[in-house]
Structure formats: C-alpha cells, structure tokens
Residue frames as a rotation matrix with the C-alpha (Angstrom) as fourth column:
ALA 1
0.698 -0.687 0.202 78.97
0.391 0.129 -0.911 154.10
0.600 0.715 0.359 124.47
LEU 2
0.337 -0.602 0.724 80.57
-0.644 -0.708 -0.289 156.37
0.687 -0.369 -0.626 127.02
GLN 3
0.642 -0.002 0.767 80.62
-0.673 0.478 0.565 153.53
-0.367 -0.879 0.305 129.47
LYS 4
0.894 -0.278 0.352 82.52
0.383 0.881 -0.277 151.34
-0.233 0.382 0.894 126.99
MET 5
0.624 -0.677 0.390 85.34
-0.023 -0.515 -0.857 153.94
0.781 0.526 -0.337 126.62
PRO 6
-0.162 -0.730 -0.664 88.50
0.843 0.247 -0.478 154.05
0.513 -0.637 0.576 128.68
LEU 7
0.400 0.359 -0.843 88.20
0.869 -0.441 0.225 156.41
-0.291 -0.823 -0.488 131.67
GLU 8
-0.364 -0.717 -0.594 90.85
0.438 -0.695 0.571 158.84
-0.822 -0.052 0.567 130.47
ILE 9
-0.900 0.105 0.424 88.97
0.392 -0.231 0.890 159.22
0.192 0.967 0.167 127.17
SER 10
0.054 0.999 -0.003 85.43
0.836 -0.043 0.547 159.63
0.546 -0.032 -0.837 128.59
GLN 11
0.213 -0.029 -0.977 86.70
0.785 -0.590 0.189 162.25
-0.581 -0.807 -0.103 130.97
ARG 12
-0.821 -0.508 -0.259 87.64
0.263 -0.740 0.618 164.39
-0.506 0.440 0.742 128.01
ILE 13
-0.672 0.641 0.370 84.07
0.522 0.056 0.851 164.35
0.524 0.766 -0.373 126.76
ARG 14
-0.689 0.654 -0.313 81.34
-0.130 -0.537 -0.833 166.89
-0.713 -0.533 0.455 127.46
CYS 15
-0.808 0.450 0.380 78.17
0.571 0.438 0.695 165.61
0.146 0.778 -0.611 125.72
PHE 16
-0.674 0.646 -0.358 75.29
-0.409 -0.730 -0.547 168.01
-0.615 -0.223 0.757 124.90
ILE 17
-0.693 0.562 0.453 72.08
0.718 0.598 0.357 166.42
-0.070 0.572 -0.817 123.72
VAL 18
-0.883 0.235 -0.407 70.23
-0.230 -0.971 -0.061 169.40
-0.409 0.039 0.912 122.21
GLY 19
-0.634 0.706 -0.315 66.49
-0.551 -0.127 0.824 169.60
0.542 0.696 0.470 121.42
ASP 20
-0.906 0.266 -0.328 64.85
0.411 0.735 -0.540 167.83
0.097 -0.624 -0.775 124.35
ARG 21
-0.408 0.878 0.250 60.96
-0.814 -0.474 0.336 168.20
0.414 -0.066 0.908 124.64
PRO 22
-0.322 0.400 0.858 58.53
-0.697 0.514 -0.500 166.20
-0.641 -0.759 0.113 126.75
SER 23
0.298 0.483 -0.824 57.96
-0.853 0.521 -0.003 162.76
0.428 0.704 0.567 125.34
HIS 24
0.978 0.011 0.209 58.43
-0.109 0.879 0.464 159.10
-0.178 -0.476 0.861 126.13
TYR 25
0.537 -0.839 0.091 61.76
0.545 0.262 -0.797 159.27
0.644 0.477 0.598 124.39
SER 26
0.021 -0.483 0.875 62.79
-0.395 -0.808 -0.436 162.23
0.918 -0.337 -0.208 126.60
ALA 27
0.666 0.234 0.708 61.75
-0.746 0.181 0.641 160.40
0.022 -0.955 0.295 129.86
THR 28
0.935 -0.354 -0.011 63.81
0.353 0.934 -0.064 157.38
0.033 0.056 0.998 128.75
LEU 29
0.316 -0.805 0.502 66.73
0.319 -0.408 -0.855 159.61
0.894 0.430 0.128 127.91
HIS 30
0.152 -0.169 0.974 66.63
-0.706 -0.708 -0.013 161.33
0.692 -0.686 -0.226 131.26
GLN 31
0.898 0.207 0.388 66.43
-0.420 0.668 0.615 157.92
-0.132 -0.715 0.687 133.05
MET 32
0.723 -0.691 -0.012 69.41
0.588 0.623 -0.516 156.56
0.363 0.366 0.857 131.18
ALA 33
0.089 -0.683 0.725 71.41
-0.060 -0.730 -0.681 159.68
0.994 0.017 -0.106 132.02
GLN 34
0.436 0.099 0.894 70.57
-0.854 -0.269 0.446 159.28
0.285 -0.958 -0.033 135.71
GLU 35
0.983 -0.060 0.173 71.77
0.002 0.948 0.319 155.67
-0.184 -0.313 0.932 135.64
LEU 36
0.502 -0.864 0.024 75.21
0.098 0.030 -0.995 156.70
0.859 0.502 0.100 134.45
PRO 37
0.103 -0.532 -0.841 77.99
0.986 0.167 0.015 156.64
0.132 -0.830 0.541 137.04
ALA 38
0.660 0.182 -0.729 78.42
0.476 -0.851 0.220 160.03
-0.580 -0.492 -0.649 138.72
ARG 39
-0.256 -0.918 -0.301 81.71
0.168 -0.349 0.922 160.74
-0.952 0.186 0.244 136.88
MET 40
-0.815 0.049 0.577 79.86
0.579 0.087 0.811 160.40
-0.011 0.995 -0.100 133.53
ARG 41
0.179 0.974 -0.139 76.53
0.977 -0.192 -0.091 161.81
-0.115 -0.120 -0.986 134.62
GLU 42
0.357 -0.042 -0.933 78.15
0.340 -0.925 0.172 165.25
-0.870 -0.378 -0.316 135.14
ARG 43
-0.691 -0.672 -0.265 79.53
-0.026 -0.343 0.939 165.30
-0.722 0.656 0.220 131.71
VAL 44
-0.672 0.598 0.436 76.14
0.713 0.365 0.599 164.65
0.199 0.713 -0.672 130.00
HIS 45
-0.684 0.509 -0.522 73.80
-0.137 -0.793 -0.593 167.68
-0.716 -0.335 0.612 129.50
ILE 46
-0.396 0.721 0.568 70.37
0.918 0.328 0.224 167.31
-0.025 0.610 -0.792 128.11
VAL 47
-0.917 -0.033 -0.398 69.34
0.020 -0.999 0.038 170.72
-0.399 0.027 0.916 126.65
PRO 48
0.029 0.995 0.100 65.77
0.393 0.081 -0.916 171.67
-0.919 0.065 -0.388 125.89
GLU 49
0.229 0.103 0.968 64.73
0.963 -0.172 -0.209 172.79
0.144 0.980 -0.139 122.35
THR 50
-0.013 -0.419 -0.908 66.38
0.367 -0.847 0.385 176.22
-0.930 -0.328 0.165 121.77
ASP 51
0.960 0.188 0.210 66.43
0.271 -0.410 -0.871 178.77
-0.078 0.892 -0.445 118.96
ASN 52
0.578 -0.814 -0.066 70.08
-0.803 -0.581 0.130 179.34
-0.144 -0.022 -0.989 119.86
ILE 53
0.940 -0.167 0.298 71.31
0.194 0.979 -0.065 176.06
-0.281 0.119 0.952 118.30
VAL 54
0.723 -0.682 0.109 74.31
-0.017 -0.176 -0.984 177.85
0.691 0.710 -0.139 116.66
CYS 55
0.290 -0.678 0.675 76.24
-0.936 -0.348 0.053 178.25
0.200 -0.647 -0.736 119.89
TYR 56
0.540 -0.145 0.829 76.23
-0.325 0.873 0.365 174.42
-0.776 -0.466 0.424 120.34
TYR 57
0.909 -0.239 0.342 77.54
0.415 0.442 -0.795 173.81
0.039 0.865 0.501 116.77
LEU 58
0.577 -0.703 0.416 80.21
-0.416 -0.692 -0.590 176.47
0.702 0.168 -0.692 117.32
ALA 59
0.227 -0.550 0.804 81.40
-0.967 -0.028 0.253 174.92
-0.117 -0.835 -0.538 120.54
ALA 60
0.840 0.132 0.526 81.33
-0.161 0.987 0.010 171.26
-0.518 -0.093 0.851 119.31
ASP 61
-0.257 -0.941 -0.220 84.37
-0.766 0.060 0.640 169.36
-0.589 0.333 -0.737 118.03
VAL 62
-0.995 0.085 -0.056 82.29
0.038 0.820 0.571 166.33
0.095 0.566 -0.819 116.80
PHE 63
-0.221 0.975 0.011 78.70
-0.975 -0.221 -0.012 165.88
-0.009 -0.013 1.000 115.85
VAL 64
-0.990 -0.086 0.114 77.05
-0.086 0.996 0.003 162.59
-0.114 -0.007 -0.993 116.72
CYS 65
-0.192 0.964 -0.184 73.71
-0.970 -0.158 0.182 161.35
0.147 0.214 0.966 115.32
THR 66
-0.896 -0.215 0.389 72.58
-0.339 0.896 -0.286 158.13
-0.287 -0.388 -0.876 117.02
SER 67
-0.015 0.989 -0.147 69.21
-0.909 -0.075 -0.410 157.88
-0.417 0.127 0.900 115.31
ARG 68
-0.568 -0.122 0.814 67.97
0.060 0.980 0.189 154.41
-0.821 0.156 -0.550 114.29
VAL 69
0.061 0.653 0.755 65.47
0.970 0.139 -0.198 155.86
-0.234 0.744 -0.626 111.86
GLU 70
-0.336 -0.229 -0.914 65.92
0.110 -0.973 0.204 158.99
-0.935 -0.032 0.352 109.79
SER 71
0.439 0.410 0.800 64.95
0.845 0.114 -0.522 160.59
-0.305 0.905 -0.297 106.56
PHE 72
-0.062 -0.576 0.815 67.69
0.704 -0.604 -0.373 163.04
0.708 0.551 0.442 105.38
PRO 73
0.455 0.323 -0.830 67.97
0.882 -0.287 0.373 164.76
-0.118 -0.902 -0.416 108.79
ARG 74
0.792 -0.094 0.604 68.57
0.137 -0.936 -0.324 168.61
0.596 0.339 -0.728 108.76
VAL 75
0.883 -0.441 0.159 70.90
-0.312 -0.299 0.902 168.41
-0.350 -0.846 -0.402 111.79
VAL 76
0.398 -0.717 0.572 73.39
0.681 0.649 0.340 166.45
-0.615 0.254 0.746 109.76
LEU 77
0.358 -0.143 0.923 73.42
0.799 -0.464 -0.382 169.09
0.483 0.874 -0.052 107.12
GLU 78
0.923 0.057 0.381 73.77
-0.126 -0.890 0.438 171.76
0.365 -0.452 -0.814 109.78
ALA 79
0.717 -0.679 0.160 76.72
0.101 0.328 0.939 169.93
-0.690 -0.657 0.303 111.32
MET 80
0.124 -0.703 0.700 78.52
0.967 0.244 0.074 169.79
-0.223 0.668 0.710 108.00
PHE 81
0.621 0.129 0.773 77.78
0.406 -0.897 -0.177 173.51
0.670 0.424 -0.609 107.35
PHE 82
0.902 -0.243 0.358 79.52
-0.431 -0.567 0.702 174.25
0.033 -0.787 -0.616 110.68
GLY 83
0.207 -0.918 -0.339 82.50
-0.671 0.119 -0.732 172.16
0.712 0.379 -0.591 109.61
LEU 84
0.108 -0.087 0.990 82.08
-0.878 0.459 0.136 169.25
-0.466 -0.884 -0.027 112.12
PRO 85
-0.836 -0.296 -0.462 83.10
-0.440 0.865 0.243 165.63
0.328 0.406 -0.853 111.58
VAL 86
0.195 0.978 0.073 79.97
-0.939 0.165 0.302 163.43
0.283 -0.127 0.951 111.63
LEU 87
-0.951 -0.307 0.021 79.68
-0.302 0.915 -0.267 160.29
0.063 -0.260 -0.963 113.63
ALA 88
-0.164 0.986 -0.010 76.32
-0.972 -0.163 -0.167 158.58
-0.166 -0.018 0.986 112.83
ALA 89
-0.146 0.245 0.959 74.45
-0.064 0.965 -0.256 155.43
-0.987 -0.099 -0.125 112.64
ARG 90
-0.970 -0.168 -0.174 74.38
-0.199 0.146 0.969 153.88
-0.138 0.975 -0.175 109.20
VAL 91
-0.272 0.938 0.216 70.74
0.494 0.329 -0.805 154.52
-0.826 -0.112 -0.553 108.44
PHE 92
-0.067 0.352 0.933 68.66
0.991 -0.089 0.104 155.57
0.120 0.932 -0.343 105.47
GLY 93
0.905 0.353 0.236 68.93
0.339 -0.936 0.098 159.40
0.255 -0.009 -0.967 104.89
VAL 94
0.727 -0.679 -0.099 72.22
-0.330 -0.472 0.818 159.83
-0.602 -0.562 -0.567 106.71
VAL 95
0.000 -0.806 0.592 74.19
0.393 0.545 0.741 157.62
-0.920 0.233 0.316 104.42
GLU 96
0.387 0.222 0.895 72.93
0.918 -0.181 -0.352 159.65
0.084 0.958 -0.274 101.53
GLN 97
0.993 0.026 0.114 74.23
0.013 -0.994 0.111 162.88
0.116 -0.109 -0.987 103.11
VAL 98
0.546 -0.822 0.161 77.75
-0.609 -0.258 0.750 161.98
-0.575 -0.508 -0.642 104.30
HIS 99
0.564 -0.483 -0.670 80.77
-0.412 0.539 -0.735 160.26
0.715 0.691 0.105 102.80
GLU 100
0.988 -0.157 0.002 82.09
0.096 0.616 0.782 157.53
-0.124 -0.772 0.623 105.00
ASN 101
0.396 -0.917 -0.049 85.77
0.792 0.314 0.523 158.04
-0.464 -0.246 0.851 105.93
VAL 102
-0.273 -0.337 0.901 85.81
0.682 -0.729 -0.066 161.43
0.679 0.596 0.428 104.18
ASN 103
-0.513 0.133 0.848 83.71
-0.448 -0.884 -0.132 163.56
0.732 -0.448 0.513 106.60
ALA 104
0.355 0.739 0.572 81.99
-0.920 0.169 0.353 160.85
0.164 -0.652 0.741 108.67
LEU 105
-0.903 -0.412 -0.124 82.44
-0.363 0.884 -0.293 157.65
0.230 -0.220 -0.948 110.54
LEU 106
0.077 0.984 -0.158 79.41
-0.848 0.148 0.509 155.29
0.525 0.095 0.846 110.48
TYR 107
-0.920 -0.250 0.302 78.35
-0.374 0.791 -0.485 152.43
-0.118 -0.559 -0.821 112.64
ASP 108
-0.558 0.750 -0.356 75.56
0.251 0.561 0.789 149.94
0.791 0.351 -0.501 112.53
PRO 109
0.040 0.662 0.748 72.48
-0.649 -0.552 0.524 151.09
0.760 -0.507 0.407 114.67
GLY 110
0.919 0.331 0.215 72.72
-0.358 0.469 0.807 149.76
0.167 -0.819 0.550 118.27
ASP 111
0.494 -0.805 -0.328 76.45
0.686 0.593 -0.422 148.85
0.535 -0.017 0.845 117.98
THR 112
0.993 -0.021 0.117 77.62
-0.088 -0.789 0.608 150.88
0.080 -0.614 -0.785 120.98
VAL 113
0.422 -0.902 0.096 81.08
0.505 0.321 0.801 149.27
-0.753 -0.290 0.590 120.83
ALA 114
-0.095 -0.385 0.918 81.63
0.984 -0.175 0.028 150.62
0.150 0.906 0.395 117.35
LEU 115
0.742 0.407 0.532 80.18
0.329 -0.913 0.240 153.99
0.584 -0.003 -0.812 118.37
ALA 116
0.891 -0.439 -0.116 82.60
0.009 -0.239 0.971 154.17
-0.454 -0.866 -0.209 121.32
ARG 117
0.170 -0.888 0.427 85.46
0.785 0.384 0.486 153.03
-0.595 0.252 0.763 119.15
HIS 118
0.123 -0.033 0.992 84.75
0.826 -0.551 -0.121 155.78
0.550 0.834 -0.040 116.45
LEU 119
0.903 0.277 0.328 84.26
0.109 -0.886 0.450 158.41
0.415 -0.371 -0.831 119.03
GLN 120
0.721 -0.684 -0.111 87.50
0.217 0.071 0.974 157.52
-0.658 -0.726 0.200 120.70
SER 121
0.007 -0.747 0.665 89.32
0.965 0.180 0.193 157.70
-0.264 0.640 0.722 117.41
LEU 122
0.335 0.190 0.923 88.02
0.586 -0.809 -0.047 161.21
0.737 0.557 -0.382 116.76
ILE 123
0.999 -0.017 0.038 89.00
-0.041 -0.540 0.841 162.28
0.006 -0.842 -0.540 120.23
ASP 124
0.516 -0.845 0.138 92.51
0.328 0.344 0.880 160.70
-0.791 -0.409 0.455 120.09
ASP 125
-0.214 -0.626 0.750 93.38
0.922 0.125 0.367 161.51
-0.324 0.770 0.550 116.50
ASP 126
0.011 0.193 -0.981 93.53
0.101 -0.976 -0.191 165.29
-0.995 -0.097 -0.030 116.02
ALA 127
-0.825 -0.419 -0.380 94.57
-0.337 -0.174 0.925 164.93
-0.454 0.891 0.002 112.36
LEU 128
-0.786 0.574 0.231 91.62
0.614 0.679 0.403 162.60
0.075 0.458 -0.886 111.57
ARG 129
0.040 0.794 -0.606 89.17
0.814 -0.378 -0.441 164.94
-0.579 -0.476 -0.662 113.35
GLU 130
-0.115 -0.141 -0.983 90.45
-0.190 -0.968 0.161 168.01
-0.975 0.205 0.084 111.56
ARG 131
-0.965 -0.255 -0.059 90.55
-0.117 0.219 0.969 166.32
-0.234 0.942 -0.241 108.19
MET 132
-0.543 0.831 0.121 86.98
0.836 0.522 0.168 165.23
0.076 0.192 -0.978 108.45
ALA 133
0.110 0.544 -0.832 85.86
0.597 -0.705 -0.383 168.51
-0.795 -0.455 -0.402 109.80
SER 134
-0.499 -0.334 -0.800 87.55
-0.359 -0.760 0.542 170.40
-0.789 0.557 0.259 106.85
ASN 135
-0.993 0.105 0.059 85.82
0.100 0.448 0.888 168.00
0.066 0.888 -0.455 104.41
SER 136
-0.378 0.925 -0.048 82.30
0.730 0.266 -0.630 168.47
-0.569 -0.273 -0.776 105.74
PRO 137
0.058 0.512 -0.857 81.50
-0.225 -0.830 -0.511 171.77
-0.973 0.222 0.067 104.03
HIS 138
-0.655 -0.383 -0.652 82.88
-0.704 -0.007 0.711 170.32
-0.277 0.924 -0.265 100.82
VAL 139
-0.885 0.457 0.085 80.66
0.465 0.869 0.167 167.16
0.002 0.187 -0.982 101.09
LEU 140
-0.143 0.927 -0.347 77.64
0.518 -0.229 -0.824 169.41
-0.844 -0.297 -0.447 101.88
ALA 141
-0.226 0.022 -0.974 78.32
-0.584 -0.803 0.118 171.41
-0.780 0.595 0.194 98.71
THR 142
-0.953 -0.167 -0.252 77.94
-0.302 0.569 0.765 168.33
0.016 0.805 -0.593 96.64
LEU 143
-0.609 0.786 0.107 74.42
0.648 0.571 -0.505 167.66
-0.457 -0.238 -0.857 97.80
ASN 144
-0.362 0.570 0.737 71.42
0.654 -0.409 0.637 169.03
0.665 0.713 -0.225 95.97
THR 145
-0.979 0.140 0.151 70.05
-0.198 -0.838 -0.508 172.25
0.056 -0.527 0.848 97.14
TYR 146
-0.385 0.913 0.138 66.32
0.106 0.192 -0.976 172.49
-0.917 -0.361 -0.171 98.13
ASP 147
0.260 0.575 -0.776 65.51
-0.670 -0.471 -0.574 174.12
-0.695 0.669 0.263 94.87
GLU 148
-0.517 -0.452 -0.727 67.48
-0.828 0.480 0.291 171.48
0.218 0.752 -0.623 92.87
MET 149
-0.937 0.252 0.244 65.64
0.126 0.891 -0.436 168.73
-0.327 -0.378 -0.866 94.73
VAL 150
-0.037 0.976 -0.215 62.24
-0.048 -0.217 -0.975 170.36
-0.998 -0.026 0.055 94.01
GLU 151
0.153 0.081 -0.985 63.13
-0.943 -0.285 -0.170 170.75
-0.294 0.955 0.033 90.34
ALA 152
-0.888 -0.388 -0.246 64.28
-0.442 0.868 0.227 167.03
0.125 0.311 -0.942 90.09
TYR 153
-0.702 0.655 0.280 61.08
0.292 0.623 -0.726 165.94
-0.649 -0.428 -0.629 91.59
GLY 154
0.089 0.717 -0.691 59.10
-0.428 -0.599 -0.677 168.24
-0.899 0.356 0.254 89.35
GLU 155
-0.340 -0.366 -0.866 60.83
-0.940 0.098 0.328 166.71
-0.035 0.925 -0.378 86.33
VAL 156
-0.998 0.028 0.064 59.86
0.024 0.998 -0.056 163.14
-0.065 -0.054 -0.996 87.50
PHE 157
-0.318 0.944 -0.087 56.28
0.228 -0.013 -0.974 164.28
-0.920 -0.330 -0.211 87.93
ARG 158
0.065 0.247 -0.967 56.22
-0.798 -0.569 -0.199 165.99
-0.599 0.784 0.161 84.51
GLU 159
-0.755 -0.432 -0.492 57.59
-0.642 0.639 0.424 162.81
0.131 0.636 -0.760 82.90
ALA 160
-0.877 0.434 0.205 55.04
0.280 0.809 -0.516 160.63
-0.390 -0.395 -0.832 84.69
ALA 161
-0.067 0.883 -0.465 52.19
-0.104 -0.470 -0.877 162.94
-0.992 -0.010 0.123 83.64
LEU 162
-0.012 -0.055 -0.998 53.32
-0.930 -0.367 0.032 162.79
-0.368 0.929 -0.046 79.96
THR 163
-0.913 -0.382 -0.145 53.61
-0.408 0.876 0.257 159.10
0.029 0.294 -0.956 79.92
THR 164
0.201 0.979 0.008 50.46
-0.979 0.201 0.013 157.27
0.011 -0.010 1.000 78.87
PRO 165
-0.281 -0.268 0.921 50.29
-0.456 0.882 0.118 153.59
-0.844 -0.387 -0.370 79.73
ILE 166
-0.548 0.078 -0.833 50.09
-0.788 0.286 0.545 151.23
0.280 0.955 -0.095 76.90
ALA 167
0.225 0.701 0.677 47.13
-0.749 0.569 -0.340 148.95
-0.624 -0.431 0.652 77.31
THR 168
-0.859 -0.393 -0.327 47.60
-0.512 0.683 0.521 145.41
0.019 0.615 -0.788 76.13
VAL 169
0.167 0.984 0.056 44.65
-0.944 0.176 -0.279 143.48
-0.285 -0.006 0.959 74.91
SER 170
-0.868 -0.390 0.307 44.46
-0.340 0.918 0.205 139.72
-0.361 0.073 -0.930 74.80
THR 171
0.146 0.918 -0.368 42.00
-0.980 0.084 -0.179 138.07
-0.134 0.387 0.912 72.57
SER 172
-0.662 -0.247 0.707 41.26
-0.180 0.969 0.170 134.41
-0.727 -0.014 -0.686 72.20
THR 173
-0.250 0.596 -0.763 39.63
-0.967 -0.117 0.226 132.90
0.045 0.794 0.606 69.06
C-alpha cells in the first residue's frame, strides 16, 4: 500500500509493525520490507514482541490492522482505548468491533489500493482523523465488557440446558 501512495504522502509515514516473533509470517514480512525501495524501507520498522506496547499506541496517529483472518482482536480494542482512528480489513471480528465511517475506515482484504487510499485520507484530512480518533473511545464503550460477554454466554448455556428436545414419533398402521 505504501508503494501505491504519492511520494509526498508516503514520506510523511513512519510505520511500526509491533509484535514480531520468529515464524514463517515474520520471515515473509522481513523479506517484503527489504524489497521496498530504500526511501520507504527506512520508514518501516519491525518491532519484536514487547511488554511496552503503550508507548507505540501513544506515539501513533492511526492504527492499521491488515489481518485477513481475525476473531475479535484485542489490538483493535486497545487502539480504540488509546483514541486512535482504526483502518482495518473488513473481516469477521473486526467489523463487530468498529463502526465504519465513525471511528474506522474498512477495506476488503488484499485490496491494497483501497488501503492506500484510506491511509492517505487519514493523513491528509486532519479533521477526519481527529473525529474518528475522538469517536474511538465512545465506540469501545458500546461493546460488551468481558464480564457481560461471559454472562451472555452463560445465559445461552443455561437456556440450552433447560430446554428438552421434543421427540417426534411416527407410527404407521
């Protein structure tokens, strides 16, 4: 996506990919970063897993989640807690967390043109970025807490346990 952006915009970006650990994904990520033109490569930082994640959220202006598969990722919740606008792939789990065009811009997985376009709009449009950032904590507050989620699941399980299936009997004469 960085390569699809105008040079003057991409030069305003410093990208931190936080949480790297040895894996096939990591090796591919490092290889892709090395293949970037030098002017972009110097702006992309791959950071190992860290307990000091707070400093990255506090330094960020935008949070980007490019996952193609998710299940209600904690990092999106954390980004909203820190008041960041969210730019993410439209995947299960993420779309249940954010409100498109309220605190987030979404794109279809793999659509790097749309990713670049949305990222550029958040960089270029201070008012849009600030509006979405200020909305993120409010959107987060509308989501169920962990305790509420556990209670809701418990209620479903209690109802299921109390429900006895009705057997149907067919007879022929």
